[in-house]
C-alpha positions in Angstrom: 52.9 45.5 -8.3 54.3 45.1 -11.3 57.6 43.1 -11.9 60.8 43.7 -13.6 61.7 40.4 -15.6 65.4 40.2 -16.5 65.7 41.9 -19.3 64.1 44.7 -18.1 60.6 44.2 -19.0 57.2 44.9 -16.9 55.4 41.7 -16.5 51.6 41.8 -15.1 49.8 39.4 -12.8 46.6 38.1 -13.8 44.6 40.3 -11.8 46.7 43.5 -13.2 46.0 43.0 -16.9 42.0 42.5 -15.8 42.5 46.0 -14.7 44.1 47.2 -17.1 41.6 45.9 -19.7 38.6 47.0 -17.6 40.4 50.5 -17.3 40.8 50.8 -21.2 37.1 49.7 -21.8 36.8 52.8 -19.1 38.7 55.3 -21.3 37.2 54.1 -24.3 34.0 54.5 -23.3 34.8 58.1 -22.1 35.5 58.7 -25.9 39.5 59.5 -24.6 42.1 59.5 -27.6 43.7 56.8 -28.0 46.8 58.8 -27.0 46.2 59.9 -23.8 44.9 56.1 -23.5 48.4 55.0 -24.2 50.0 57.9 -22.3 48.3 57.3 -18.9 49.0 52.9 -19.5 52.5 53.9 -19.9 52.9 56.0 -16.9 50.9 53.6 -14.6 52.3 50.9 -15.7 55.5 51.0 -17.7 54.5 48.5 -20.6 55.9 48.9 -24.2 53.8 50.4 -26.8 53.3 47.3 -28.5 52.1 45.7 -25.2 49.8 48.8 -25.0 48.5 48.5 -28.4 47.5 44.4 -27.8 45.4 45.4 -24.2 43.9 48.1 -26.2 43.3 45.4 -28.9 41.7 42.9 -26.3 39.5 45.3 -24.5 38.1 46.4 -27.9 37.7 42.8 -28.6 35.8 42.0 -25.5 33.7 45.5 -25.9 32.3 44.0 -29.2 31.6 40.7 -28.1 29.1 41.9 -25.2 27.3 44.0 -27.8 23.7 42.2 -28.3 23.2 44.1 -31.6 25.0 42.9 -34.9 27.7 46.1 -35.8 26.0 46.6 -39.0 23.2 47.7 -37.6 25.1 50.1 -35.2 26.7 51.2 -38.2 23.6 52.1 -39.9 22.2 53.4 -36.7 25.7 55.8 -36.5 24.8 56.8 -40.5 21.0 58.1 -39.9 21.7 59.4 -36.8 24.5 61.7 -39.0 22.1 62.4 -41.7 19.7 63.8 -39.1 22.2 66.1 -38.0 23.3 67.5 -41.7 19.2 67.7 -42.2 18.8 69.7 -39.0 18.1 73.2 -39.7 18.9 74.1 -36.1 22.8 72.3 -36.2 25.9 74.3 -36.5 28.0 74.6 -39.9 30.5 73.3 -37.9 27.9 70.4 -36.3 27.0 69.6 -40.1 30.6 69.1 -41.0 31.3 66.8 -38.0 28.6 64.7 -39.2 30.0 64.7 -42.9 33.6 63.4 -41.6 31.8 60.5 -39.5 29.6 59.4 -42.0 32.8 59.6 -44.2 34.6 57.5 -41.7 31.8 55.0 -41.4 32.0 54.1 -45.2 35.8 54.4 -45.1 35.8 57.2 -47.6 38.6 59.1 -45.2 41.2 56.2 -46.2 44.2 57.9 -47.7 44.2 58.0 -51.4 47.0 55.3 -53.2 48.6 56.7 -56.0 48.5 55.6 -59.3 51.8 56.8 -60.4 52.7 59.4 -63.0 49.7 60.0 -65.3 51.6 62.1 -67.7 54.4 59.9 -68.9 55.3 59.2 -72.4 58.9 58.9 -71.9 59.4 61.9 -73.9 62.7 64.6 -73.4 61.8 67.9 -74.4 64.2 67.5 -77.4 61.7 64.8 -78.5 58.4 67.5 -77.6 60.4 70.2 -79.6 60.8 68.2 -82.7 57.7 66.5 -82.9 55.5 67.5 -86.0 52.2 69.2 -84.7 50.1 65.8 -86.1 52.8 63.9 -83.4 52.2 66.2 -80.6 48.5 66.1 -81.0 48.9 62.0 -81.4 50.2 62.4 -77.8 48.0 65.1 -76.2 45.4 62.7 -77.2 47.0 59.8 -76.0 47.4 61.4 -72.6 44.0 62.5 -72.4 42.8 59.2 -73.1 44.9 57.8 -70.4 44.1 60.4 -67.9 40.1 59.6 -68.2 40.5 56.1 -68.3 42.5 56.4 -64.8 40.7 59.2 -63.3 38.7 58.2 -60.2 35.8 60.9 -60.5 33.1 61.4 -63.0 34.5 64.2 -64.4 36.5 64.1 -67.6 38.9 66.1 -69.5 37.6 67.3 -72.6 40.0 67.3 -75.8 40.6 70.8 -77.2 38.9 71.2 -80.6 41.0 73.4 -83.0 38.8 76.3 -83.9 
């Protein structure tokens, strides 16, 4: 049974800790979502979210230590499996999309894009722009295009407009 300490925190015995780690490993192997695992542990053991995260981390670490194959090889096998799903003529569109998502996750392409700030910033007020000559306006426009093309993460470039 769990014991409450004087501060109201739950203190698990060593045996309960081992059981909890085994439970987390089992739930992870079943493919349960982290939220489901956290809720189940919280209901059963009344632990804080931070403690639950530590047990999940410990379970994952123990699972990784028991692997006989290097993690890089497992990633490569997963990658080629997902590629085979995409190339399989019998795969549904949903299966192909899911395989593509998993490849993106394996390669780290699903990470949030960090903002680089405002590309379109020359610190010009509308009055400044209105009072510019045509040559000054064209120079500011070309400067913005150059800056945008230098910072663009894709291979696409913005083509300058040529006066006709």
